[in-house]
N, C-alpha and C positions, 0 to 999 in steps of 0.2 A: 541154682544158676551161678556161674562163675563171675567173679569180679576181676577187673584189671585196674591199675591205677595210672595216673599221669600227673604231671605238674609242669608249671612254668615258673621259673625262679628268677630272682634278680641278682645283679652283681652289685650294687650301688652303695653309697652315693653321698651326699654332697653337703658341704658346710655352707654357712651363710655367705652369699656372694654380693647380692645387690638387693637390699631390702629397705623399705621405708614405709611409714604409716601413710595411708592415702585415703582420700575420699573415694567412695564407690565409683563415682563418675570420673574416672581417671582422665579421660581425654579432655574434658572441660577444664580441669585444673591444669593439665599439661599446657594447653594453648594459652590460657590466661597467664600462667607463670612464665612461660618462655617469652611471650611477647611483652610482658611487663619488664622482664630483664632487658630485652632489646631496647625498650624505650628508656629505661634507666641508663643503659650504656650510652645511648645517644646524648642524654643530658650530661653525663659525666664528661663526654668529649667536649660538649659545649662549655662546661665549667673549666676544663683545661684551657680552652681557647680564651675564656673570659679572664682567666688569671693572667694570660699574656696581655690581653687588652687592658686589664687593670694597670699593669706596669706601664703601658704606653700612655694611659690617661695620667698617671702620676708624673711621668716624665714631662708630658706636655704641660701639666699644671705647674710644675716647678720651673719650666722654661718661661712660661708666661709670667710667673711670679718674679723671676729674675729680671725679665725685660721691663716689667712695670717698676720694680725697685730701681733699676738703672736709670730709667726715664725720669723718675722722681728726683733721684740724686743729681741728675743733670740740669733739670729745669725748676726744681722746687725752691721756694723762698720760705724760710721758717717751716720746713717740712710740709709745705703745702703748695699746690699748683692750682691757681684759679682757672676758670674756663677761659677767661680772656687771655691769660698767659699761654694756655694750651693751644689757643688758636693762632698764636703768633707763628710766622713763617720761619722755617729753618734758615740759618745763616748759610752763606756760600760754602763754608767748610762742612757744615752739618749736612747740607744738601748733597755734596759730593759723596760723603759717607753713606747717606741714605740710598743714593743711586747705586752705589756698589753693592749694598746690602740687597736691594731689590733685584739686581742682576743675579746674585747668588740664589735668591728665592726662586727666580725663574728656572734656573738650572735644577734646583731641588724639586720644584713642582713638576717639571718635565720628566725627571727620573722617576718620580712617584706616580706618574700618569694621572695627575690631578686634572680637574675639569678645564677645558679650553677657555672658559669664561674667566676663571681665576688667573690662569696664565696670562691671558690678554690684559687683565687688570694690572698685574705685576709689571708687564712690559710697558704699559702706559705710564705707570708710576715711575719707572726707571728713566723716563725721558722728560718728565715734568720739570718746570723751572720754579714752580712755587708749590711747596708742600708744607702744611702746618705741622707743628709738633704733635698735635692730636692725631692727625692722619698717619703720621709715621708710626706711632705706637699701636694704633688700630690695625695698620697693615701687618706689623710684627705679630700681633696677637692672632689675627685671622690666618696668617701663614701657618702658625703652629696648629691651629684648630683644623685647617684644611688638611694638613698632613695627618693629623690624628684620625679624621674621618675617612681620609683616603685609605689609610691602613685598616680602619675598621671595615670598610666596604669590601676590600680585598680579602681580609681575614674571614669575615662572615660568608662571603661568596665561596671561598675554599672550603670552609667548614660545612656549609649546606650541601655543596656538591658531594663531598665525602659522605655526609649523612644519608643523602638520597641514594647514592650508589650502594653504600653498605647496607642501608635499610632494605633495599630491593633484594639484594642477594642473600643477606642474612635471614630475612623473612622467608625466602624460598627454601633456604637450607633447613630452617626449623620445621617447616611444613613437610618437606620431603623426608627428613629424618623422623618426624613424628608418625608418618604413615608407613615408613620403612621402604619407600620406593622412590627412585630418582630418575630423571630424564633431563636431556640437555636444556640449558637455560641461558638465554642471551643477556648479558649485562647491559645496562643503559650506556649508550655512547655519549660523547661530549656534547653533540648537538642536541640530543634529547634532554640532557641535564640543563643546558643553557635555556632551552624552551621552557622547561618546568620552572626554573628560577626567575625567568623574566615575566611570568604571568602573575598579574596582581590577584589577590584573593580576598582582601578586606573590602568593606562597603565603600571606603573612600577611594578605591581603585589604585592604591599605592603598592608598589613592590617594596621589599625590604631595602633595596637600594634607595628608592625614593624616600623611605622613612628615615634612613640614615642621613640623607642630605637635608631633610626637614629638621631633624634633630641638630644637625650642624649649624644650620641657619639660626635656630633658636638659641644655641649656645653663644654664637657670635653676637647676636643681638643683646642677650642678657649680660654678657661680659662687658660689651660697650656701654650698655645702660648703667651698669654698676660703676664703671669708670667715670662716666659723666656725672652721675648723681653724687659720687664721692667728691668730685671737684666742686659741684654746686654747694654741697654741705660744708666744704672745707675739711673733709675727713683726712686724717693722716694716711699715708700709704698702707700701713699695717691693717687698718680697718677696711680699706677698699680691697686689699688682697684677700682678707678673710671672707668678705662677701662673695668675691669671685670664686674662691675655693668651694663655697657652698653650691654655686652654680655648676661647677665641675662634678660635685657629688651627685647632683640631680641628673646630670648627663650620664654619669656612670650607671646609675640605677636604670635610666631609660635604655641604655645599651644592654644591660643584663636582661631586662624584661623583653627587649626586642629579640635577643639571641635565643632565649628559652621559648618564646612564643613561636618564632620562626622554626626552631628545632622541632617542636611538636607538630607544626603544620606540615613541614616538608617530610617529616617522618611518615605522616599520614598520606601525603602525596605519593611517596615511594611505594606504599603498600597497595594502592588501588590497582596499579598495573600488574603488580605481583599477584594479587588476588585473582585478577582476571586470567592471567597466564596459567595459574594453577587450578582453575576451575572452582574457586570458592564462590558459593552462592549467597551465603549469609555471613555477617560479621557481628561481633559482640563488643560493646564498649567496655573498656577496662580502666577503672579509676583507681588511683592509689588512695585507699581508705585509711587516712591517718588524720592527725589533728590539723593538718594544713589543707585538707580537702574542703573545698568551698561548698556552700549550700546548693549551688547550681549543679555541680558535677556529681555529688554524692548519690542522689536518687537515680542518676543515669547509669550507674555501674550495673553491668549485666544486661543492659538493653540490647536486644537483637534486632537488626534491621537487614533488609535485602541489600545486596551489593549495589543494585541499581539506584538506591537512595543514598549512596555513600558520597558525602560532600563535606570535605574538611572545613571546619569553621562554622558549619551549619548543622549537619546531622551527626558528625563525629568530631572529636577534639581536633584543634583547640576551640573551646567554647568561650574563652576570655583570655586576656593577657596573662602570661605566666602559667597557662594551663599545662598540666603534666599528664593528661589522660592519653590513652592510646586505644587500639583495637586489636582483636585477634580473630582468627577464623572460627566460625561456629558451625559444627557439624551435628546434625540430628542423628546420623547413623554412621559417622566416621567414613564418609563417602569417598574414600581414597581411590576406589576403582574408577569412578567417573573422572576424578581428577587425573589419574594416570592415563586414561584413554584420551585426554586432550593433548597428550604429548605427541610430537612429530618424531617418529623413530622409536628406538628400543627403550624399554623401561628396565631399570636395574635395581637390584637390592641395595638398600642403604643401611649398613649396620647401625645398630643403636648407639654404638660408641664412636661413630665416625666423627672426625674433627672437621671444622669449617674449612680449613686449608685443604684438606684432602677432598672434601666435597666440591670446592671451587675448582680444584685441579681437574676433577672428573667431569663435572656437569657444566662448568662455564668455559674451562680451557680445553675440554675434550679428551683428556688423558685418562682412560678408564682401566689402567693396569690392575688386574686382580679382582675387578668387579664382575659379578655374575648377572646375566640377563634374567629378569624376573619371569616367573611362569604365570599362567592364567590363575592358578590356585593362589599364588602369592598376591596377585592383584585383588582377587576376591577377599583375601585375608585383610587387606587394608580397609575393607568396607566394614569390618566387624568392630564394634566397640567392646572394650574389655569390661565384661560384666562381673561383679563380685559373686563369689560362690556363696550359697546359703544352704543351711542344713536340709531344708525341704527338697533340695535338688538330688539328694542321695537316697539310695535304697533304704527301706525301713530297718534292715538289720545293721545298717551303719549309723542309724540315728535313734535306736531304741535306748532305753534307760542305761543299758550296759555300755553302749558305744558312743552315745551322744557327745560326751565330754571329749573323747578322743578325736572324733570327727570334727568337732568345733575347733579344736586346736589346729588341726590340719587346715581347715577353712581360713582361720585367722592368719595363718602363716602364708598361705597361697595368695590371699587377698593383699598381703603386704609386699609381694614380690614385684619389683619394678621390671618393666620390659618383658614380662611374661607374654608368650605367644597367645593372642586373644582367641584363636581358633582352638588351640589345645585346651585352654581354660574353659571355653564354651563346651567342649566335648565332655570334660569332667562334670560340667553342670547338667549334662543330659544323662548322667549315670542312672538316676532313678527312673527316668522315662524308658531307658533301654532294658532295664532289668527283666530277664526272662528265665531265671532259674527257679527261685521260690515262686514266682508268678505262675509257673507251669507245674507246680506241685513237687518240684525236686528239692530235697533237703539241702539247706544252705546255712553255713555258720561262719562266724568270724572268730578268730582266736589270735593270741599274741605270743606264740612260741618263737623259737630262734630260727627255724628254717623257713624264712619268709618266702612265700610262694602262693600260687593258686593251685591247690591240690584237688584232684577229682578222682572218682571211681566210676567205672562204667561196666555195663553188662557185656560180657564177651560174645554172647549169642547175637545181640542186635545192635551193639555199640551205643546203646542209649545210656544217658547219664544216670548214675545211681545217687550220687551226692557230691557236693562241692564244699571246699573249705578255703576261705581266704585268710592267710596268715600274714599279719602285718605288725609293725612295732607298736608298743604302747608308748604314746608320745609323753615324754617326761624329761625334766632336766632343763638346764639353762639354754642349751643349744639344741634345738630340735631339727636342725637342717638335715643331717644324715637320715634320721628317722622319717622325716617328711618325704624326702625323695624316694626312699625305699617304699613308702606307702604309695606315692604317685606311680612308681614303677609297677607295683603289684596291682593297683587299681586300673592301670592301663591294660594290663593283662586281662583283668576281669571284664573290661569293656570290649576287648578283643574277643573274648569268649561269648559275651552277650550277642555279638554280631556274627556268630557262626552260621554256616549255611543252613543247617537243620537244627532248630532249637531243641529238639528232643535228644540229639546225639552229642557226643563229646568232641567230635572232630570237626574239621572244616572251619577253623577260626578265621576271622576276617583277614588278618594280615597274611596268613599263609595261603589263603585262597585268592588274594589280590594279585592279578597277573603281572601288573607293572612292578610291584614291589618284589614279588617272588622271583622275577627274572634276574634280579641282581645276585641271587644266591645259587643260581644253577651252576655257575662256575666260581671257583675261588679266586680271590684277588688279594694279594699281600702288599700292594702298593700303598705307601703312606707318604703324604706330602712332607717336605722338609721341615716346615714350621711345626707341624703336628708331631713329627718324629722327634724334633728337638724338645718339644713339650713333654713327650713321653719319657725321653732320656732324663730330663731334669726332674720329672716326677719320680722316676725310679731311683735316682740319686737321693732325693729327699726321703723317700720311703726307707732306703737303706740306712740313712742317718737316723731316722726315727727308730728303726728296728735295733740298731746298734746301741742307741742311747737307752732304750727301755730294757734291752737284754742285759746291759751293764748294771742297771738298777736291780734287775731280777737276780743276777748272780750275787750281788751284795746281800740282797734279802735272803736268798736261799742259803748262802754261806752262814749268815747269822743263825738261821733256823737249824742248820746242820750242827753248828756248835752247841746250840741248846739241847739237841737230841743226844749228842755225845756226852754232854755234861749231865745227862739224865734229868734235866729239868722239865722235859716234856716226854710223853710216851711216843712210841712208834706210830700208833694210830693217829695221835694228834699231829705228829710231824708229817705223816703222809697226807693228812687232810689239809694242813696248812700249805704244804708244798704244792699240792695240786691246785689249790686256790690261787696261789701266787702265779703259777704258770698260766692258769686260765685268765686271770686278770691282765697279765702282761700281753697275752695273745689278743685279748679283746681290745686293749689299749693301742697295740700296734695297728690292728685292723681299723679301729676308729680314726686314729690320727692319719694313717695313710690315705684313707678314703676322703678325709677332709683336707689333705695337704694341697697347697698352692691354689686355694680358693675352692677346692672340691669339685666333684663331678668328672674329674679326669678319668676315674675308673670306669664310668659309664661310657665315655667316649672311646676308651680302650676296648670295651666289650663290643662296641659297634664294629670296630676294625677287626676284632677277633671273629665276629660273625661273618664278615666279608671274606675272611681267610679260611672259613670252615673250621676254625679252632686252631689252625696251625700257628697263628701269630703268638698265642699264649704258649703253645707247646715249644716254640722256638725261642721264647723269651723276648719277642719283639714288643710285647705288652706285658704288663705286670698282672693286670686283672682281665678276666675273660672266663668263658665256660669251657674252652678247650675242645679238641677234635672229637672226643667221645660223645659229648653232649651235642655238638653241632653236626654230628653225622646225619641227624634229622634236619633236612633242609628247611622244613616248616618252622623249626625252633629258631633258625637264624632270623627269619622275618619277624617272628613273635618277639624275640628279645630286642631286636633293633627298634621295633616300634615302641616297646616299653621304655627303652633307654632314651629314645627321641622325645617321648612324651614328658619324661621327668626333666630332661635337660632343657626343653623348650620353656618350661615354667621357671626353673631355678637358675640355669646357666645358658641363656640364649646366645651368649657370646661364643660358647663352644660350638653351638649349632652353626653359627656363622663361619667358624673355621672349617667345620665339616662341609658346609655348602661350597666354600671356596675350593675344597679338594674334590668333593664328590657331588657336584651340583645335580646330576641326574638322580642320585639316590635321595637327596633331600626333596627334590621335586616329587618323587614317587611317594615319599612319606607324607608330604603336604597333601597329595592327592588322596591318600588313605584317610587322613583326618577329615578332609572335605567330604569324602564319600560316606564315612561313618556319621558325620553331622547330618548329611542329607537323609540317611536312613532314620535318624532320630528326629527328623523334622526341623533341623536347625539350619 
């Protein structure tokens, strides 16, 4: 019986691009981490405002100090003013000066929009004919404190409006970026902000404005009390001023506590509407677990509650003054599909590296230049949680004694890839469940030669598979990236083969039998988007630089070797052996560095465009890497290689897939559909 052979080979691939160590439950850590950062950012803004407020407090404190010192200098006898002397009326000249001062205070109060009650009091004072020395200094002190708290109310008001508005949109941005899908989002308007800020939330029914005025009244009362007590005790002005400074210190602490508590509260308020608008059903409490975390908050970290029970100050932070806790969305199954379906209008892809300003421009301001409408498959993808790979998910011949170490190295690498496509990773996790080669009695082996491929032989009489060999790299060295992606490429080929139409036969691989994907390769297409073409040109330039540099080193080394041969210090046999070794190592190094250049993976993207062109792109030099027209004469191979390249890039370089999506959205949609269909066949 005659044999024939076949293979699917890889072009690949890819150096380290975006990797980090992560907990297996990536989504939980993602949400907790991102929303903790948002909360910290809000408190940093609060601290910046408090620094400004601190300066205002200091300035007010110094003004009050100067006023008191001046008052003492004017009326003191032996560095002391008795209460009886303080209650003496101002002289005619002093009264005229006081009235002028009061009139100036009225103008300042009106410009600062201070309370009508205080302005009325100043106006009355400016028309009085009898004013005591004590009343004059008390009026001066209160004017400074009124201005201080007027500034504070306005400043806190502006801060909280900004925090609520930013918290609402930044939270939406993090959720939409996290699930990879975005839709139009309406920012909070001024009226809504005013309504939120005017609603009391504490048990005493006071708003932050009320609390500011209460703190103001306390400061006025305590400063006046210290002034009076100093007179009664006969204290020198320095001692009275020191006591008043302490009261200002207490007021500053109250202001700081108020600002941070209100920041936590209104950050929580901004989230509830955002959670509702984005279809979040459950939230999780996130506490900053450090030495400052109190006994109340520490055990609440990680608590999950329904959104219906969300009540800032009661069920979610702030639980106490100065509380720094926050919340994040909690998804049992990364239910982005349901969230996306709450959107009115189209749903778009949100790239993993999208910046907030670009997101706001697209989904708040409505300018969606360059964004691609999401497919049903992509919305389904948002539903899937990124599960870590495990050895037991792979076929036995990839986890036996000979291969376990190699497969575990692959698993560890993939599990550390950030932003990997969860559906593609899920497909790799089904490899063991899909296996139907050795399971059907067909010989199957794994080897580690140089010609990485899925090789197979079949009987020409009935097209049935005779045997299969998976040739993948032996993972070793400090940088496993290129080897890992080559392995992913070939293992995607293997899964493609597992899903062939007839398990007994060699032909009819899933990708080449998939009508939607195959339709892209019935005609050739050499169009390449400008940004991708520029990327390929830069890549080619970098590869030429690498080649020239390594060839220069090769020439130097071979020249030295030739000199040794002519000097008869080595034999011709040794010369030839060493010469061939140098050439081989240089060739391997050029190939390795070029495939890893500019972040890696560009060679795989080039091969996708080569497949679309039927191989003419590589033949014409439009791409540096590809299989060429001879290989791609077989239309089925175009689909097979494109799927394998897509699988590898989706794990290691999803940003390149986003570039491809922008240029060829229908192709990426078809590839996503292939992945979904393969998952369904595998029960996923």
